[in-house]
mmCIF file as Biopython writes it, N, C-alpha, C and O atoms, coordinates in Angstrom:
data_model
#
loop_
_atom_site.group_PDB
_atom_site.id
_atom_site.type_symbol
_atom_site.label_atom_id
_atom_site.label_alt_id
_atom_site.label_comp_id
_atom_site.label_asym_id
_atom_site.label_entity_id
_atom_site.label_seq_id
_atom_site.pdbx_PDB_ins_code
_atom_site.Cartn_x
_atom_site.Cartn_y
_atom_site.Cartn_z
_atom_site.occupancy
_atom_site.B_iso_or_equiv
_atom_site.auth_seq_id
_atom_site.auth_asym_id
_atom_site.pdbx_PDB_model_num
ATOM 1   N N  . MET A ? 1  ? 159.173 97.395 112.719 1.0 0.0 1  A 1 
ATOM 2   C CA . MET A ? 1  ? 159.876 96.539 111.893 1.0 0.0 1  A 1 
ATOM 3   C C  . MET A ? 1  ? 158.878 95.672 111.466 1.0 0.0 1  A 1 
ATOM 4   O O  . MET A ? 1  ? 157.908 95.439 112.187 1.0 0.0 1  A 1 
ATOM 5   N N  . LYS A ? 2  ? 159.038 95.091 110.195 1.0 0.0 2  A 1 
ATOM 6   C CA . LYS A ? 2  ? 158.175 94.180 109.556 1.0 0.0 2  A 1 
ATOM 7   C C  . LYS A ? 2  ? 158.460 92.723 109.872 1.0 0.0 2  A 1 
ATOM 8   O O  . LYS A ? 2  ? 159.621 92.383 110.102 1.0 0.0 2  A 1 
ATOM 9   N N  . LYS A ? 3  ? 157.442 91.819 109.898 1.0 0.0 3  A 1 
ATOM 10  C CA . LYS A ? 3  ? 157.629 90.585 110.341 1.0 0.0 3  A 1 
ATOM 11  C C  . LYS A ? 3  ? 157.191 89.486 109.060 1.0 0.0 3  A 1 
ATOM 12  O O  . LYS A ? 3  ? 156.454 89.853 108.145 1.0 0.0 3  A 1 
ATOM 13  N N  . ILE A ? 4  ? 157.690 88.264 109.134 1.0 0.0 4  A 1 
ATOM 14  C CA . ILE A ? 4  ? 157.247 87.328 108.145 1.0 0.0 4  A 1 
ATOM 15  C C  . ILE A ? 4  ? 156.544 86.227 108.829 1.0 0.0 4  A 1 
ATOM 16  O O  . ILE A ? 4  ? 156.809 85.949 109.998 1.0 0.0 4  A 1 
ATOM 17  N N  . SER A ? 5  ? 155.625 85.565 108.116 1.0 0.0 5  A 1 
ATOM 18  C CA . SER A ? 5  ? 155.215 84.260 108.673 1.0 0.0 5  A 1 
ATOM 19  C C  . SER A ? 5  ? 154.793 83.371 107.312 1.0 0.0 5  A 1 
ATOM 20  O O  . SER A ? 5  ? 154.462 83.887 106.244 1.0 0.0 5  A 1 
ATOM 21  N N  . VAL A ? 6  ? 154.866 82.048 107.549 1.0 0.0 6  A 1 
ATOM 22  C CA . VAL A ? 6  ? 154.692 81.084 106.526 1.0 0.0 6  A 1 
ATOM 23  C C  . VAL A ? 6  ? 153.541 80.206 107.039 1.0 0.0 6  A 1 
ATOM 24  O O  . VAL A ? 6  ? 153.612 79.608 108.112 1.0 0.0 6  A 1 
ATOM 25  N N  . ASP A ? 7  ? 152.483 80.158 106.223 1.0 0.0 7  A 1 
ATOM 26  C CA . ASP A ? 7  ? 151.379 79.226 106.490 1.0 0.0 7  A 1 
ATOM 27  C C  . ASP A ? 7  ? 151.748 77.769 106.004 1.0 0.0 7  A 1 
ATOM 28  O O  . ASP A ? 7  ? 151.733 77.433 104.820 1.0 0.0 7  A 1 
ATOM 29  N N  . GLN A ? 8  ? 152.045 77.032 106.949 1.0 0.0 8  A 1 
ATOM 30  C CA . GLN A ? 8  ? 152.482 75.684 106.615 1.0 0.0 8  A 1 
ATOM 31  C C  . GLN A ? 8  ? 151.447 74.727 105.986 1.0 0.0 8  A 1 
ATOM 32  O O  . GLN A ? 8  ? 151.746 73.699 105.377 1.0 0.0 8  A 1 
ATOM 33  N N  . THR A ? 9  ? 150.056 75.234 106.227 1.0 0.0 9  A 1 
ATOM 34  C CA . THR A ? 9  ? 149.026 74.336 105.504 1.0 0.0 9  A 1 
ATOM 35  C C  . THR A ? 9  ? 149.015 74.705 103.968 1.0 0.0 9  A 1 
ATOM 36  O O  . THR A ? 9  ? 148.519 73.907 103.173 1.0 0.0 9  A 1 
ATOM 37  N N  . LEU A ? 10 ? 149.508 75.799 103.576 1.0 0.0 10 A 1 
ATOM 38  C CA . LEU A ? 10 ? 149.596 76.282 102.152 1.0 0.0 10 A 1 
ATOM 39  C C  . LEU A ? 10 ? 150.846 75.886 101.586 1.0 0.0 10 A 1 
ATOM 40  O O  . LEU A ? 10 ? 150.862 75.473 100.427 1.0 0.0 10 A 1 
ATOM 41  N N  . CYS A ? 11 ? 151.943 75.964 102.289 1.0 0.0 11 A 1 
ATOM 42  C CA . CYS A ? 11 ? 153.223 75.694 101.717 1.0 0.0 11 A 1 
ATOM 43  C C  . CYS A ? 11 ? 153.377 74.404 101.074 1.0 0.0 11 A 1 
ATOM 44  O O  . CYS A ? 11 ? 152.967 73.419 101.688 1.0 0.0 11 A 1 
ATOM 45  N N  . ASN A ? 12 ? 153.950 74.246 99.835  1.0 0.0 12 A 1 
ATOM 46  C CA . ASN A ? 12 ? 154.149 73.068 99.125  1.0 0.0 12 A 1 
ATOM 47  C C  . ASN A ? 12 ? 155.620 72.780 98.948  1.0 0.0 12 A 1 
ATOM 48  O O  . ASN A ? 12 ? 155.975 71.759 98.360  1.0 0.0 12 A 1 
ATOM 49  N N  . GLY A ? 13 ? 156.576 73.736 99.489  1.0 0.0 13 A 1 
ATOM 50  C CA . GLY A ? 13 ? 157.984 73.485 99.401  1.0 0.0 13 A 1 
ATOM 51  C C  . GLY A ? 13 ? 158.583 73.767 97.966  1.0 0.0 13 A 1 
ATOM 52  O O  . GLY A ? 13 ? 159.543 73.109 97.567  1.0 0.0 13 A 1 
ATOM 53  N N  . TYR A ? 14 ? 158.040 74.688 97.248  1.0 0.0 14 A 1 
ATOM 54  C CA . TYR A ? 14 ? 158.618 75.021 95.953  1.0 0.0 14 A 1 
ATOM 55  C C  . TYR A ? 14 ? 159.958 75.612 96.053  1.0 0.0 14 A 1 
ATOM 56  O O  . TYR A ? 14 ? 160.763 75.475 95.132  1.0 0.0 14 A 1 
ATOM 57  N N  . GLY A ? 15 ? 160.249 76.286 97.159  1.0 0.0 15 A 1 
ATOM 58  C CA . GLY A ? 15 ? 161.559 76.773 97.415  1.0 0.0 15 A 1 
ATOM 59  C C  . GLY A ? 15 ? 161.975 78.110 96.787  1.0 0.0 15 A 1 
ATOM 60  O O  . GLY A ? 15 ? 163.145 78.489 96.851  1.0 0.0 15 A 1 
ATOM 61  N N  . HIS A ? 16 ? 160.981 78.850 96.157  1.0 0.0 16 A 1 
ATOM 62  C CA . HIS A ? 16 ? 161.170 79.998 95.668  1.0 0.0 16 A 1 
ATOM 63  C C  . HIS A ? 16 ? 161.784 81.120 96.629  1.0 0.0 16 A 1 
ATOM 64  O O  . HIS A ? 16 ? 162.668 81.910 96.299  1.0 0.0 16 A 1 
ATOM 65  N N  . CYS A ? 17 ? 161.201 81.053 97.792  1.0 0.0 17 A 1 
ATOM 66  C CA . CYS A ? 17 ? 161.562 81.845 98.972  1.0 0.0 17 A 1 
ATOM 67  C C  . CYS A ? 17 ? 162.969 81.700 99.412  1.0 0.0 17 A 1 
ATOM 68  O O  . CYS A ? 17 ? 163.655 82.664 99.754  1.0 0.0 17 A 1 
ATOM 69  N N  . VAL A ? 18 ? 163.422 80.361 99.394  1.0 0.0 18 A 1 
ATOM 70  C CA . VAL A ? 18 ? 164.770 80.122 99.715  1.0 0.0 18 A 1 
ATOM 71  C C  . VAL A ? 18 ? 165.861 80.601 98.762  1.0 0.0 18 A 1 
ATOM 72  O O  . VAL A ? 18 ? 166.971 80.967 99.149  1.0 0.0 18 A 1 
ATOM 73  N N  . ILE A ? 19 ? 165.447 80.572 97.427  1.0 0.0 19 A 1 
ATOM 74  C CA . ILE A ? 19 ? 166.325 81.209 96.405  1.0 0.0 19 A 1 
ATOM 75  C C  . ILE A ? 19 ? 166.306 82.639 96.504  1.0 0.0 19 A 1 
ATOM 76  O O  . ILE A ? 19 ? 167.346 83.261 96.292  1.0 0.0 19 A 1 
ATOM 77  N N  . GLU A ? 20 ? 165.172 83.272 96.822  1.0 0.0 20 A 1 
ATOM 78  C CA . GLU A ? 20 ? 165.097 84.784 96.806  1.0 0.0 20 A 1 
ATOM 79  C C  . GLU A ? 20 ? 165.653 85.420 98.100  1.0 0.0 20 A 1 
ATOM 80  O O  . GLU A ? 20 ? 166.288 86.474 98.064  1.0 0.0 20 A 1 
ATOM 81  N N  . ALA A ? 21 ? 165.414 84.797 99.165  1.0 0.0 21 A 1 
ATOM 82  C CA . ALA A ? 21 ? 165.864 85.218 100.457 1.0 0.0 21 A 1 
ATOM 83  C C  . ALA A ? 21 ? 166.363 84.205 101.326 1.0 0.0 21 A 1 
ATOM 84  O O  . ALA A ? 21 ? 165.689 83.826 102.283 1.0 0.0 21 A 1 
ATOM 85  N N  . PRO A ? 22 ? 167.542 83.714 101.060 1.0 0.0 22 A 1 
ATOM 86  C CA . PRO A ? 22 ? 168.072 82.596 101.748 1.0 0.0 22 A 1 
ATOM 87  C C  . PRO A ? 22 ? 168.433 82.860 103.271 1.0 0.0 22 A 1 
ATOM 88  O O  . PRO A ? 22 ? 168.499 81.932 104.077 1.0 0.0 22 A 1 
ATOM 89  N N  . ASP A ? 23 ? 168.650 84.122 103.596 1.0 0.0 23 A 1 
ATOM 90  C CA . ASP A ? 23 ? 168.989 84.460 105.019 1.0 0.0 23 A 1 
ATOM 91  C C  . ASP A ? 23 ? 167.758 84.344 105.787 1.0 0.0 23 A 1 
ATOM 92  O O  . ASP A ? 23 ? 167.881 84.233 107.007 1.0 0.0 23 A 1 
ATOM 93  N N  . HIS A ? 24 ? 166.580 84.350 105.275 1.0 0.0 24 A 1 
ATOM 94  C CA . HIS A ? 24 ? 165.268 84.275 106.031 1.0 0.0 24 A 1 
ATOM 95  C C  . HIS A ? 24 ? 164.541 83.011 105.829 1.0 0.0 24 A 1 
ATOM 96  O O  . HIS A ? 24 ? 163.674 82.710 106.649 1.0 0.0 24 A 1 
ATOM 97  N N  . PHE A ? 25 ? 164.794 82.231 104.828 1.0 0.0 25 A 1 
ATOM 98  C CA . PHE A ? 25 ? 163.966 80.931 104.598 1.0 0.0 25 A 1 
ATOM 99  C C  . PHE A ? 25 ? 164.997 79.821 104.356 1.0 0.0 25 A 1 
ATOM 100 O O  . PHE A ? 25 ? 166.134 79.980 103.911 1.0 0.0 25 A 1 
ATOM 101 N N  . ASP A ? 26 ? 164.403 78.648 104.730 1.0 0.0 26 A 1 
ATOM 102 C CA . ASP A ? 26 ? 165.134 77.259 104.462 1.0 0.0 26 A 1 
ATOM 103 C C  . ASP A ? 26 ? 163.972 76.340 104.207 1.0 0.0 26 A 1 
ATOM 104 O O  . ASP A ? 26 ? 162.833 76.681 104.527 1.0 0.0 26 A 1 
ATOM 105 N N  . LEU A ? 27 ? 164.232 75.164 103.632 1.0 0.0 27 A 1 
ATOM 106 C CA . LEU A ? 27 ? 163.336 74.087 103.548 1.0 0.0 27 A 1 
ATOM 107 C C  . LEU A ? 27 ? 163.570 73.030 104.676 1.0 0.0 27 A 1 
ATOM 108 O O  . LEU A ? 27 ? 164.677 72.562 104.944 1.0 0.0 27 A 1 
ATOM 109 N N  . ASN A ? 28 ? 162.519 72.741 105.243 1.0 0.0 28 A 1 
ATOM 110 C CA . ASN A ? 28 ? 162.685 71.774 106.506 1.0 0.0 28 A 1 
ATOM 111 C C  . ASN A ? 28 ? 163.003 70.279 105.762 1.0 0.0 28 A 1 
ATOM 112 O O  . ASN A ? 28 ? 162.408 69.834 104.780 1.0 0.0 28 A 1 
ATOM 113 N N  . ASP A ? 29 ? 163.938 69.733 106.393 1.0 0.0 29 A 1 
ATOM 114 C CA . ASP A ? 29 ? 164.326 68.495 105.994 1.0 0.0 29 A 1 
ATOM 115 C C  . ASP A ? 29 ? 163.371 67.315 105.982 1.0 0.0 29 A 1 
ATOM 116 O O  . ASP A ? 29 ? 163.380 66.439 105.117 1.0 0.0 29 A 1 
ATOM 117 N N  . ASP A ? 30 ? 162.480 67.374 107.104 1.0 0.0 30 A 1 
ATOM 118 C CA . ASP A ? 30 ? 161.383 66.413 107.315 1.0 0.0 30 A 1 
ATOM 119 C C  . ASP A ? 30 ? 160.204 66.679 106.377 1.0 0.0 30 A 1 
ATOM 120 O O  . ASP A ? 30 ? 159.806 65.851 105.558 1.0 0.0 30 A 1 
ATOM 121 N N  . SER A ? 31 ? 159.671 67.899 106.555 1.0 0.0 31 A 1 
ATOM 122 C CA . SER A ? 31 ? 158.374 68.163 105.768 1.0 0.0 31 A 1 
ATOM 123 C C  . SER A ? 31 ? 158.622 68.620 104.340 1.0 0.0 31 A 1 
ATOM 124 O O  . SER A ? 31 ? 157.790 68.386 103.464 1.0 0.0 31 A 1 
ATOM 125 N N  . GLY A ? 32 ? 159.825 69.307 104.078 1.0 0.0 32 A 1 
ATOM 126 C CA . GLY A ? 32 ? 160.079 69.836 102.805 1.0 0.0 32 A 1 
ATOM 127 C C  . GLY A ? 32 ? 159.387 71.197 102.534 1.0 0.0 32 A 1 
ATOM 128 O O  . GLY A ? 32 ? 159.360 71.718 101.419 1.0 0.0 32 A 1 
ATOM 129 N N  . LYS A ? 33 ? 158.858 71.703 103.596 1.0 0.0 33 A 1 
ATOM 130 C CA . LYS A ? 33 ? 158.165 72.964 103.515 1.0 0.0 33 A 1 
ATOM 131 C C  . LYS A ? 33 ? 159.117 74.102 104.104 1.0 0.0 33 A 1 
ATOM 132 O O  . LYS A ? 33 ? 160.079 73.824 104.821 1.0 0.0 33 A 1 
ATOM 133 N N  . ALA A ? 34 ? 158.771 75.415 103.740 1.0 0.0 34 A 1 
ATOM 134 C CA . ALA A ? 34 ? 159.539 76.466 104.177 1.0 0.0 34 A 1 
ATOM 135 C C  . ALA A ? 34 ? 159.466 76.720 105.619 1.0 0.0 34 A 1 
ATOM 136 O O  . ALA A ? 34 ? 158.401 76.649 106.233 1.0 0.0 34 A 1 
ATOM 137 N N  . THR A ? 35 ? 160.700 77.046 106.223 1.0 0.0 35 A 1 
ATOM 138 C CA . THR A ? 35 ? 160.797 77.450 107.570 1.0 0.0 35 A 1 
ATOM 139 C C  . THR A ? 35 ? 161.502 78.740 107.717 1.0 0.0 35 A 1 
ATOM 140 O O  . THR A ? 35 ? 162.383 79.049 106.915 1.0 0.0 35 A 1 
ATOM 141 N N  . LEU A ? 36 ? 161.147 79.546 108.741 1.0 0.0 36 A 1 
ATOM 142 C CA . LEU A ? 36 ? 161.771 80.801 108.889 1.0 0.0 36 A 1 
ATOM 143 C C  . LEU A ? 36 ? 163.103 80.668 109.717 1.0 0.0 36 A 1 
ATOM 144 O O  . LEU A ? 36 ? 163.246 79.919 110.684 1.0 0.0 36 A 1 
ATOM 145 N N  . LEU A ? 37 ? 164.095 81.542 109.170 1.0 0.0 37 A 1 
ATOM 146 C CA . LEU A ? 37 ? 165.303 81.413 109.855 1.0 0.0 37 A 1 
ATOM 147 C C  . LEU A ? 37 ? 165.281 82.777 110.718 1.0 0.0 37 A 1 
ATOM 148 O O  . LEU A ? 37 ? 165.849 82.844 111.808 1.0 0.0 37 A 1 
ATOM 149 N N  . LYS A ? 38 ? 164.617 83.801 110.174 1.0 0.0 38 A 1 
ATOM 150 C CA . LYS A ? 38 ? 164.612 84.987 110.861 1.0 0.0 38 A 1 
ATOM 151 C C  . LYS A ? 38 ? 163.077 85.582 110.607 1.0 0.0 38 A 1 
ATOM 152 O O  . LYS A ? 38 ? 162.597 85.731 109.484 1.0 0.0 38 A 1 
ATOM 153 N N  . GLU A ? 39 ? 162.407 85.890 111.835 1.0 0.0 39 A 1 
ATOM 154 C CA . GLU A ? 39 ? 161.069 86.424 111.661 1.0 0.0 39 A 1 
ATOM 155 C C  . GLU A ? 39 ? 160.998 87.922 111.318 1.0 0.0 39 A 1 
ATOM 156 O O  . GLU A ? 39 ? 160.156 88.407 110.563 1.0 0.0 39 A 1 
ATOM 157 N N  . ASP A ? 40 ? 161.943 88.588 111.933 1.0 0.0 40 A 1 
ATOM 158 C CA . ASP A ? 40 ? 162.106 90.169 111.723 1.0 0.0 40 A 1 
ATOM 159 C C  . ASP A ? 40 ? 162.832 90.330 110.436 1.0 0.0 40 A 1 
ATOM 160 O O  . ASP A ? 40 ? 163.731 89.596 110.028 1.0 0.0 40 A 1 
ATOM 161 N N  . ILE A ? 41 ? 162.294 91.468 109.792 1.0 0.0 41 A 1 
ATOM 162 C CA . ILE A ? 41 ? 163.041 91.903 108.520 1.0 0.0 41 A 1 
ATOM 163 C C  . ILE A ? 41 ? 163.756 93.208 108.721 1.0 0.0 41 A 1 
ATOM 164 O O  . ILE A ? 41 ? 163.100 94.202 109.035 1.0 0.0 41 A 1 
ATOM 165 N N  . ALA A ? 42 ? 165.135 93.277 108.553 1.0 0.0 42 A 1 
ATOM 166 C CA . ALA A ? 42 ? 165.788 94.436 108.619 1.0 0.0 42 A 1 
ATOM 167 C C  . ALA A ? 42 ? 165.536 95.143 107.390 1.0 0.0 42 A 1 
ATOM 168 O O  . ALA A ? 42 ? 165.185 94.508 106.396 1.0 0.0 42 A 1 
ATOM 169 N N  . ASP A ? 43 ? 165.680 96.396 107.357 1.0 0.0 43 A 1 
ATOM 170 C CA . ASP A ? 43 ? 165.382 97.329 106.234 1.0 0.0 43 A 1 
ATOM 171 C C  . ASP A ? 43 ? 166.152 96.924 104.971 1.0 0.0 43 A 1 
ATOM 172 O O  . ASP A ? 43 ? 165.623 96.971 103.860 1.0 0.0 43 A 1 
ATOM 173 N N  . GLY A ? 44 ? 167.384 96.534 105.163 1.0 0.0 44 A 1 
ATOM 174 C CA . GLY A ? 44 ? 168.171 96.077 103.885 1.0 0.0 44 A 1 
ATOM 175 C C  . GLY A ? 44 ? 167.688 94.831 103.225 1.0 0.0 44 A 1 
ATOM 176 O O  . GLY A ? 44 ? 167.984 94.562 102.061 1.0 0.0 44 A 1 
ATOM 177 N N  . ASP A ? 45 ? 166.944 94.076 103.976 1.0 0.0 45 A 1 
ATOM 178 C CA . ASP A ? 45 ? 166.389 92.892 103.493 1.0 0.0 45 A 1 
ATOM 179 C C  . ASP A ? 45 ? 164.981 92.912 103.036 1.0 0.0 45 A 1 
ATOM 180 O O  . ASP A ? 45 ? 164.498 91.917 102.495 1.0 0.0 45 A 1 
ATOM 181 N N  . ARG A ? 46 ? 164.298 93.995 103.225 1.0 0.0 46 A 1 
ATOM 182 C CA . ARG A ? 46 ? 162.848 94.179 102.906 1.0 0.0 46 A 1 
ATOM 183 C C  . ARG A ? 46 ? 162.531 93.741 101.431 1.0 0.0 46 A 1 
ATOM 184 O O  . ARG A ? 46 ? 161.593 92.978 101.198 1.0 0.0 46 A 1 
ATOM 185 N N  . ALA A ? 47 ? 163.282 94.208 100.513 1.0 0.0 47 A 1 
ATOM 186 C CA . ALA A ? 47 ? 162.904 93.975 99.093  1.0 0.0 47 A 1 
ATOM 187 C C  . ALA A ? 47 ? 162.994 92.558 98.816  1.0 0.0 47 A 1 
ATOM 188 O O  . ALA A ? 47 ? 162.171 92.013 98.080  1.0 0.0 47 A 1 
ATOM 189 N N  . LYS A ? 48 ? 163.969 91.916 99.374  1.0 0.0 48 A 1 
ATOM 190 C CA . LYS A ? 48 ? 164.153 90.393 98.970  1.0 0.0 48 A 1 
ATOM 191 C C  . LYS A ? 48 ? 163.128 89.610 99.600  1.0 0.0 48 A 1 
ATOM 192 O O  . LYS A ? 48 ? 162.611 88.739 98.900  1.0 0.0 48 A 1 
ATOM 193 N N  . VAL A ? 49 ? 162.722 89.749 100.809 1.0 0.0 49 A 1 
ATOM 194 C CA . VAL A ? 49 ? 161.549 89.267 101.575 1.0 0.0 49 A 1 
ATOM 195 C C  . VAL A ? 49 ? 160.353 89.400 100.817 1.0 0.0 49 A 1 
ATOM 196 O O  . VAL A ? 49 ? 159.708 88.429 100.422 1.0 0.0 49 A 1 
ATOM 197 N N  . GLU A ? 50 ? 160.005 90.744 100.581 1.0 0.0 50 A 1 
ATOM 198 C CA . GLU A ? 50 ? 158.789 90.837 99.908  1.0 0.0 50 A 1 
ATOM 199 C C  . GLU A ? 50 ? 158.660 90.349 98.482  1.0 0.0 50 A 1 
ATOM 200 O O  . GLU A ? 50 ? 157.574 90.053 97.983  1.0 0.0 50 A 1 
ATOM 201 N N  . SER A ? 51 ? 159.792 90.281 97.864  1.0 0.0 51 A 1 
ATOM 202 C CA . SER A ? 51 ? 159.897 89.492 96.481  1.0 0.0 51 A 1 
ATOM 203 C C  . SER A ? 51 ? 159.619 88.104 96.701  1.0 0.0 51 A 1 
ATOM 204 O O  . SER A ? 51 ? 158.864 87.517 95.925  1.0 0.0 51 A 1 
ATOM 205 N N  . ALA A ? 52 ? 160.238 87.409 97.841  1.0 0.0 52 A 1 
ATOM 206 C CA . ALA A ? 52 ? 159.940 86.081 98.080  1.0 0.0 52 A 1 
ATOM 207 C C  . ALA A ? 52 ? 158.451 85.739 98.308  1.0 0.0 52 A 1 
ATOM 208 O O  . ALA A ? 52 ? 157.898 84.743 97.843  1.0 0.0 52 A 1 
ATOM 209 N N  . ALA A ? 53 ? 157.859 86.693 99.090  1.0 0.0 53 A 1 
ATOM 210 C CA . ALA A ? 53 ? 156.437 86.421 99.293  1.0 0.0 53 A 1 
ATOM 211 C C  . ALA A ? 53 ? 155.557 86.594 97.912  1.0 0.0 53 A 1 
ATOM 212 O O  . ALA A ? 53 ? 154.563 85.892 97.725  1.0 0.0 53 A 1 
ATOM 213 N N  . MET A ? 54 ? 155.966 87.516 97.018  1.0 0.0 54 A 1 
ATOM 214 C CA . MET A ? 54 ? 155.239 87.621 95.841  1.0 0.0 54 A 1 
ATOM 215 C C  . MET A ? 54 ? 155.493 86.521 94.943  1.0 0.0 54 A 1 
ATOM 216 O O  . MET A ? 54 ? 154.611 86.170 94.160  1.0 0.0 54 A 1 
ATOM 217 N N  . LEU A ? 55 ? 156.793 85.849 94.986  1.0 0.0 55 A 1 
ATOM 218 C CA . LEU A ? 55 ? 157.001 84.676 94.094  1.0 0.0 55 A 1 
ATOM 219 C C  . LEU A ? 55 ? 156.500 83.461 94.490  1.0 0.0 55 A 1 
ATOM 220 O O  . LEU A ? 55 ? 156.585 82.500 93.725  1.0 0.0 55 A 1 
ATOM 221 N N  . CYS A ? 56 ? 155.893 83.341 95.779  1.0 0.0 56 A 1 
ATOM 222 C CA . CYS A ? 56 ? 155.321 82.012 96.335  1.0 0.0 56 A 1 
ATOM 223 C C  . CYS A ? 56 ? 154.075 81.721 95.440  1.0 0.0 56 A 1 
ATOM 224 O O  . CYS A ? 56 ? 153.135 82.511 95.345  1.0 0.0 56 A 1 
ATOM 225 N N  . PRO A ? 57 ? 154.141 80.566 94.816  1.0 0.0 57 A 1 
ATOM 226 C CA . PRO A ? 57 ? 153.121 80.216 93.993  1.0 0.0 57 A 1 
ATOM 227 C C  . PRO A ? 57 ? 151.757 79.932 94.742  1.0 0.0 57 A 1 
ATOM 228 O O  . PRO A ? 57 ? 150.701 79.898 94.110  1.0 0.0 57 A 1 
ATOM 229 N N  . VAL A ? 58 ? 151.806 79.749 95.986  1.0 0.0 58 A 1 
ATOM 230 C CA . VAL A ? 58 ? 150.698 79.381 96.670  1.0 0.0 58 A 1 
ATOM 231 C C  . VAL A ? 58 ? 150.335 80.492 97.732  1.0 0.0 58 A 1 
ATOM 232 O O  . VAL A ? 58 ? 149.420 80.345 98.543  1.0 0.0 58 A 1 
ATOM 233 N N  . GLN A ? 59 ? 150.997 81.424 97.667  1.0 0.0 59 A 1 
ATOM 234 C CA . GLN A ? 59 ? 150.772 82.659 98.656  1.0 0.0 59 A 1 
ATOM 235 C C  . GLN A ? 59 ? 150.893 82.253 99.995  1.0 0.0 59 A 1 
ATOM 236 O O  . GLN A ? 59 ? 149.986 82.600 100.751 1.0 0.0 59 A 1 
ATOM 237 N N  . ALA A ? 60 ? 151.892 81.541 100.483 1.0 0.0 60 A 1 
ATOM 238 C CA . ALA A ? 60 ? 151.987 80.966 101.833 1.0 0.0 60 A 1 
ATOM 239 C C  . ALA A ? 60 ? 152.743 81.908 102.647 1.0 0.0 60 A 1 
ATOM 240 O O  . ALA A ? 60 ? 152.835 81.706 103.858 1.0 0.0 60 A 1 
ATOM 241 N N  . ILE A ? 61 ? 153.314 82.957 102.078 1.0 0.0 61 A 1 
ATOM 242 C CA . ILE A ? 61 ? 154.155 83.688 102.980 1.0 0.0 61 A 1 
ATOM 243 C C  . ILE A ? 61 ? 153.385 85.187 103.019 1.0 0.0 61 A 1 
ATOM 244 O O  . ILE A ? 61 ? 152.933 85.789 102.045 1.0 0.0 61 A 1 
ATOM 245 N N  . SER A ? 62 ? 153.369 85.610 104.419 1.0 0.0 62 A 1 
ATOM 246 C CA . SER A ? 62 ? 152.829 86.946 104.686 1.0 0.0 62 A 1 
ATOM 247 C C  . SER A ? 62 ? 153.961 87.804 105.324 1.0 0.0 62 A 1 
ATOM 248 O O  . SER A ? 62 ? 154.876 87.371 106.024 1.0 0.0 62 A 1 
ATOM 249 N N  . VAL A ? 63 ? 153.738 89.105 104.958 1.0 0.0 63 A 1 
ATOM 250 C CA . VAL A ? 63 ? 154.713 90.143 105.589 1.0 0.0 63 A 1 
ATOM 251 C C  . VAL A ? 63 ? 153.750 91.169 106.108 1.0 0.0 63 A 1 
ATOM 252 O O  . VAL A ? 63 ? 152.836 91.657 105.443 1.0 0.0 63 A 1 
ATOM 253 N N  . SER A ? 64 ? 154.049 91.467 107.416 1.0 0.0 64 A 1 
ATOM 254 C CA . SER A ? 64 ? 153.208 92.262 108.220 1.0 0.0 64 A 1 
ATOM 255 C C  . SER A ? 64 ? 154.044 93.230 109.035 1.0 0.0 64 A 1 
ATOM 256 O O  . SER A ? 64 ? 155.241 93.061 109.268 1.0 0.0 64 A 1 
ATOM 257 N N  . GLU A ? 65 ? 153.269 94.327 109.478 1.0 0.0 65 A 1 
ATOM 258 C CA . GLU A ? 65 ? 153.962 95.451 110.246 1.0 0.0 65 A 1 
ATOM 259 C C  . GLU A ? 65 ? 154.144 94.803 111.747 1.0 0.0 65 A 1 
ATOM 260 O O  . GLU A ? 65 ? 154.680 95.458 112.641 1.0 0.0 65 A 1 
#
């Protein structure tokens, strides 16, 4: 199963990930940066999460095996 991570030092809180994959990402109320709601990616969510990673303007999202 693939996993997601967000590099908090890179994230600027643009929110593209939240729009693309709202079941996996949210913006933290305090920092304004992306937080993970789910680390593991189900097969049915894979395309959305990979798209969210590609849309991140600062490349803060990683998807790994």
